[in-house]
N, C-alpha and C positions, 0 to 999 in steps of 0.2 A: 504494500500500500504506500503510495507516494505521500509526501507531506501535505499536499493540497487535498488529496482524498481523505486523509486522516482528519484534517482540519474541518472539512465540510461535514464529515460524518459526526464528529464531536459536536459541531454546531447544531446539526439537526436533532441529535439525540438529547443534548443537554443545554446548549445555548439558547435556542429558540424557546423551548419550554420555560427556561428560567426567566426570560424577558416577559413572556406572556403571563407567568404566574406572579412575579414580583414587581414588574414595571408595566402593567397593562396600559396605563395612560401615556407611556412614553415609547412603547414598542414600535410605533409607527414613525418614530423620529430617530431611531438608532440604526446605523449601517453596520454590517458585519461582513467579514471576509478574511483573507490572508494575502497581504501585500507588503512588499518591503525588501529588506536585506536577507539574503540567504538563497541557497540553491533551490530549496523547496518552493520558494515564491515564484521562481522561474519554471518550475516543473522539471528541474534538472537533477534532483536528488536521486541517489541510489543507495545500495547497501553500504558503500564506503562513507557516504555523507552522514549516515545515521549514528556516527560515533559521538555527535554533539548536536544540541538544539533540536533533536527529533523527539517530539512529544505532542500529546493532544493539546490543542489550543487554537485560538483564533483572535482576531482583532475586533474590537467594538469601537466605532467612531461616533462621537457626539459633538454637538455644537458647544461653544463656550457658555452660552446661556443655560443649556441643559447640564453642563458640567457643574455649574454653580448650584443647580437644584438637586441633582441626583448623583453627581460624580462619585462621592465617597461611598454611597450605598451601592452603586453599580460596581465599583472597584471591589468592595467586600463580597458582593454576590458572585462576581467572577472568580475571586480567590477561593471561594467555597466549592467550586466545581471539582469533580474527581481529579486526583493527580495521576490516575492511571485509567486507561481506556483501551479496551480490546487487548489487554496484556502489555500495553506500551506505556512507559513512563519515562520521564526525563533522566537520561544517564549522566550527561555532562553539558554544561552551558558554556559557550564560548564568550570571551569578553566582548566581542563585537556583535554577537547574535542575541545575547540575553536581553530580555525586556521588550522585544518587538511585538509579542502577543499581549493581549489584555486590553484595557480601556485607555483610549486616547481621545483628546479633542481633535477635530478635523484640522484645525489650524496648527496644532502641535505636531501632528503627523507630517503634514506637508512642509512645515518649516524646516524639518530635519533634512529635506531634500532640495527645497527651493530657496530657503532662507526668508520667505515672506508670507508664510501661512496659507498659501494657496498657489495658484499658477504664477509663473514669472510675470512681473508687472512692467518691465522695461526691456528694451532690446539688449541692454547690457546683461540683464539677468539671464536671458536666453543664450547670449553669446559666451559668457564666461563660466557658466555652470557646467561642470563635466556631464557628458551625456549619460554616464552610468547612473547618476543621481536621478535623472528623469526616467530612466529605464526601471529603476527600483521603485520609484513612486507610482508606476503604472503597470507593474507586473501582476502576477497572481490572479486571484478571483475575488470579486465582490459578490457575496452570497445574497445579500439583501440590502437595499438602500431606499426605503420608502420615502424618505424626505428628499433624496436626490442630490443633496449638496456635495457629498463626497464624490459621487460620480460626475457631477458637473465639473468640478476642478480636475478630476482625472482626465476627462475628455479634452479639456483645455490644454493640459500638458501634452497629451498624445498628439493633438492636431493643431496647436496654436503657435508653433514657431513662426516668427515673421519671415516672409519670403526673402528679405534682404539678408537676414542672419543665416538662413539656409544656404543662400548663394555664396556668402562669404566663407562659410565652412567648407562648401564644396570646392571653392577656389583654393583654399588652404590645403585641403587634402590632395588636390590634383598636383600642386607644385611640390608638396612633400613626397608624394609617390614618385614624381619625376626625379627629384634630387636623390632620394635614398635608393630606389630600385633601378631606374633607367640610367642614372649617371654614376653614383658613388659605389654601388655594389661591385661592378666590374673594375672600376679604378682602384678600389681597395685591394681587390684580388690581384690585379696587375702589379701593385706595389708590394705584394707579399704580405699584406696586412690582413691575414685571415680572420683574426678576431674582429677587426673593424668591419670587414665584409659581412660577418655574421650579425653585427649590430645593425648594419644597413638593411640586411635582409629582414630581420625581425621588425624593424621600424616600418619597412615597406609593407610587410604583411598586416601590421596593425592599421596603418593608414588606409590600406586598401579595403580592409573589412569595414572600417569606419565610414569610408566613402560609400560603400555599397549600402550601409544602413541609411545614410543620408539620401541616396537615390531612391530608397524605399519609403522616405519620410518616416523613418523609425529611429528610436533612440538606441544607441549601441550600449550593451551592458559592459560590466567589468571584464577586463581582458581575458580572464580564464574561461569565460562563457561566450566569447565573441564568435568563434567558429561554429559552435553548436547552435547558437541562436541564429547565426547568419544562414544556416542551411534551411531555415524555415521561410526565408524571404523570397518573394516571387521574382524580383528583378536581380539577376546575377547571383542569387543565393547559392546556386550550385557551384560557384567558383570557390567556395570554402574548401572543397577537396583539393583544388589547385594550390591554394594558400598553405594547406597542411602539407602537401607534397613539397612545396618550396622549403618549408621549415624542417622537415624530418628526412627527406630523401637524401641518400648518399650520392646523388647524381652530381656530375661535374658542374663547375660554375657556368660554363658556356651553355649547358642545357638549362640551368636555372635562369640564365639571362633570357633564353627563348621563352620560358614560361612567364617571366616578368613582362616581356613585350606583348605576349598574347593577352595577358590580363589588362594591361594598359590600353591596348587596342579595343578591348571590350568596353572599358570605361569611356574612352573617347567616343565610341559609337553610341553609347547611351546618352552622353552629353549632347551629341548632335541630334539624336532621335527626339529628345524632349525639348529641343529648341533653346538650350542654354548657350550653344556655341555653334558656329559654322564648322565644317570639317577642316581641321588644321594638321592632318597627319596623325601619327601615332604617339609622338612625344607630348607628354601631358602639360609641360610648362606653359605653352601658348594658350592652352585651354583655361588655365588658371586665370590669366589676365583677361581672356575673353569673357569668362563668367563674371569676374570682378567688375568689368565695365558695364554689366547689366544691372548693377546695384543702384537703386534710386537714392537711398539715404547717403548723402555725401560723407557724413561722419563715419559710417560703416565702410563705404567704398574706399576712403582714404586711409583706413587702417592698413598696416603692412599686410601684403597678400599672404604671408606665411603665419600671420598671427591667428591663433585659434585657442 
């Protein structure tokens, strides 16, 4: 049973009845689900993951007004739920994972990811907040949200990135891919700097994955889940296999350079297809400047093209 399945089952058997019995006048104002930090919230947990933070539980999200009225009672009611469910109890809590389940105000939950108690409010918030925070704020499942406020903010984070910020990030990834993969990887190899070449290759792989998330209008998760999550994307998601091959294959550098060029050609083709740039060959640096020139907000457009 995955963490999400365990959480939903625990909610249905104990959580929902607890709200109906002890908080009937507020049950239609409380959202429940499992969202946030951890592999189980992405649906990526397995047997290895269950050595920590694997336990029955879920999140309850309430407004600040309701927290003032019932927060303490709700916290105590949640704490009184069974510590073991279907033979599963918490074995070990990690320092980073502990405390994500339980009662939270909506603003408290989102503040941990966006810094502003809800969806980003300015283009700077969108531009400078790491994408994995947005991914964690919108992963998992919302089991119920009768009030709709938690889901409203969730949808804004999923779909609300300003077009100019999106274009700037694409431009930045394009030039970073060109620099690390198409230019520096083979140069480092030619210089005999094999370690530096590997650094370039790793950076190229990460920039490429993040570019593909952007092209899908999706938020890229933490690096260790990048390739797994990428495989689910409809646009170029299947190139995750190529990126994994670049990272782990013992193939010679010349062969890896061919794979790099193949992926860059795919990215260039997609930029042309969606109208962000005319066809400019397969080297991605010119595409970075072409995309940057489409940005309407002059403050964003005049940021350094590699700034992200």
